[in-house]
DRENZA-807224 format. One record per residue (C-alpha): residue in three letters; residue number from 0; x, y, z. Coordinates in pm, whole numbers, plus 32768, in hexadecimal, padded with zeros to 4 digits. Layout:
REM residues N
resn, resi, east, north, up
ALA, NUM, X, Y, Z
...
This chain:
REM residues 118
resn, resi, east, north, up
GLN, 0, 8000, 8000, 8000
VAL, 1, 8088, 8154, 7F9E
GLN, 2, 807F, 826E, 809A
LEU, 3, 8082, 83D9, 802E
VAL, 4, 80D9, 84F3, 811D
GLU, 5, 8090, 8656, 80B0
SER, 6, 8121, 8792, 8144
GLY, 7, 814E, 8900, 80F4
GLY, 8, 7FEE, 8986, 8109
GLY, 9, 7F94, 8ABB, 81CE
LEU, 10, 7F11, 8C1C, 81C8
VAL, 11, 7FA1, 8D14, 80D1
GLN, 12, 7F3F, 8E65, 8047
ALA, 13, 7ED4, 8E8E, 7EE0
GLY, 14, 8002, 8EA4, 7DFF
GLY, 15, 80D0, 8DC9, 7EE4
SER, 16, 8167, 8C73, 7EB3
LEU, 17, 815C, 8B1C, 7F51
ARG, 18, 8201, 89D2, 7EFF
LEU, 19, 8149, 8891, 7F45
SER, 20, 8205, 874B, 7F72
CYS, 21, 8186, 85E7, 7F59
ALA, 22, 826E, 84D9, 7FDA
ALA, 23, 8226, 8373, 7F78
SER, 24, 827F, 8241, 8045
LYS, 25, 82F5, 818D, 7F0C
SER, 26, 83C3, 81E9, 7DDE
ILE, 27, 82FD, 82D7, 7D05
LEU, 28, 8393, 822D, 7BD6
ASN, 29, 8287, 8127, 7C17
PHE, 30, 8176, 8220, 7BC1
ASN, 31, 80FA, 826E, 7A65
LYS, 32, 8073, 83BB, 7AD4
MET, 33, 8086, 84A4, 7BFF
GLY, 34, 7FAE, 85D2, 7C2C
TRP, 35, 7F08, 86D8, 7D01
TYR, 36, 7D92, 8709, 7D1F
ARG, 37, 7CD5, 880D, 7DE5
GLN, 38, 7B7D, 882D, 7E7A
ALA, 39, 7AE6, 8976, 7EE5
PRO, 40, 79B2, 8987, 7FC6
ARG, 41, 7874, 891F, 7F10
LYS, 42, 7937, 88CD, 7DD4
GLN, 43, 79A5, 878D, 7D2E
ARG, 44, 7B09, 8715, 7D47
GLU, 45, 7BCF, 8783, 7C18
LEU, 46, 7D1C, 8729, 7B7E
VAL, 47, 7E19, 8841, 7BA5
ALA, 48, 7F51, 87A7, 7B0C
ASP, 49, 7FF1, 8658, 7AD1
ILE, 50, 8136, 85C5, 7A56
THR, 51, 8179, 8476, 79B5
ARG, 52, 8298, 8389, 79F4
LEU, 53, 8338, 840D, 78B5
GLY, 54, 8315, 8573, 792A
SER, 55, 81F1, 85EC, 7858
THR, 56, 811E, 86EB, 790F
TYR, 57, 7FB8, 8765, 7909
TYR, 58, 7F2C, 88A2, 79A6
ALA, 59, 7DCB, 8919, 79D4
GLU, 60, 7D8A, 8A54, 790F
SER, 61, 7D4F, 8B1A, 7A4E
VAL, 62, 7EB2, 8ADC, 7ACF
LYS, 63, 7F80, 8AE1, 7990
GLY, 64, 80A7, 8BCC, 79AD
ARG, 65, 8086, 8BE0, 7B29
PHE, 66, 80B1, 8A7B, 7BA6
THR, 67, 81C9, 8987, 7B5C
ILE, 68, 81C8, 8813, 7BA6
SER, 69, 8311, 875D, 7BCC
ARG, 70, 839A, 861B, 7C5A
ASP, 71, 84D4, 85AA, 7D0E
ASN, 72, 84FE, 8438, 7CD2
ALA, 73, 8616, 8419, 7DD1
LYS, 74, 8535, 84A6, 7EE2
ASN, 75, 83F9, 83F6, 7E69
THR, 76, 834F, 8548, 7E72
VAL, 77, 8278, 8614, 7D8A
TYR, 78, 8258, 878C, 7DB3
LEU, 79, 8161, 8897, 7D52
GLN, 80, 81F6, 89F3, 7D48
MET, 81, 80DC, 8AEF, 7D55
ASN, 82, 8127, 8C59, 7CFF
SER, 83, 804A, 8D8A, 7CD5
LEU, 84, 7F43, 8CE9, 7DAE
LYS, 85, 7DDE, 8D64, 7D9B
PRO, 86, 7CBF, 8D48, 7E94
GLN, 87, 7C15, 8C58, 7DA4
ASP, 88, 7D3A, 8B67, 7DD6
THR, 89, 7CBF, 8B2F, 7F39
ALA, 90, 7C75, 89BC, 7F62
VAL, 91, 7CE8, 8877, 7FF9
TYR, 92, 7DFA, 87F0, 7F19
TYR, 93, 7E1E, 8678, 7EF1
CYS, 94, 7F41, 85B2, 7E6B
HIS, 95, 7EE2, 848F, 7D8A
VAL, 96, 7FAD, 8379, 7CEC
GLY, 97, 7F47, 8272, 7BF1
TRP, 98, 7FEA, 813D, 7B65
PHE, 99, 7F90, 801C, 7A88
ARG, 100, 7FD6, 7EBA, 7AFB
ASP, 101, 7EDD, 7DC4, 7A65
THR, 102, 7DDC, 7ED4, 7AA7
TRP, 103, 7DDC, 8046, 7AF5
ASN, 104, 7E2D, 809D, 7C5F
ASP, 105, 7E37, 81E7, 7D12
THR, 106, 7E69, 8287, 7E66
TRP, 107, 7E16, 83D9, 7EFF
GLY, 108, 7EC6, 84A6, 8004
GLN, 109, 7E11, 8533, 8131
GLY, 110, 7E03, 8694, 80A7
THR, 111, 7E9D, 87DE, 810B
GLN, 112, 7DE2, 8926, 8131
VAL, 113, 7E48, 8A52, 8061
THR, 114, 7DA2, 8B9C, 80B7
VAL, 115, 7DE4, 8CD7, 7FEE
SER, 116, 7D6C, 8E1B, 8089
SER, 117, 7D14, 8F4C, 7FBB
């Protein structure tokens, strides 16, 4: 069973920056995809960004140019650098990993709160 531990959330003013970290209990080279989702109050969970094992990235339109996803294979960690934060970025951010072994498998982190004040 894979464990994911997120950190780096907090309270920041609009225009500020935060870096989220997601440390996995196993080598992230095992995963086909790693990503960050977020869920704001009374809204559905949405994909923010993800990165494949080969390094291809995807960003939601709302965060393009402001957020950067990266991975450190040696530390089994994926990061989400968030710059120029806006109040509408306020949400609980969840780390997610997926891998294929006979069938598709995935695991979620516990979530970390990001609050952006105006």
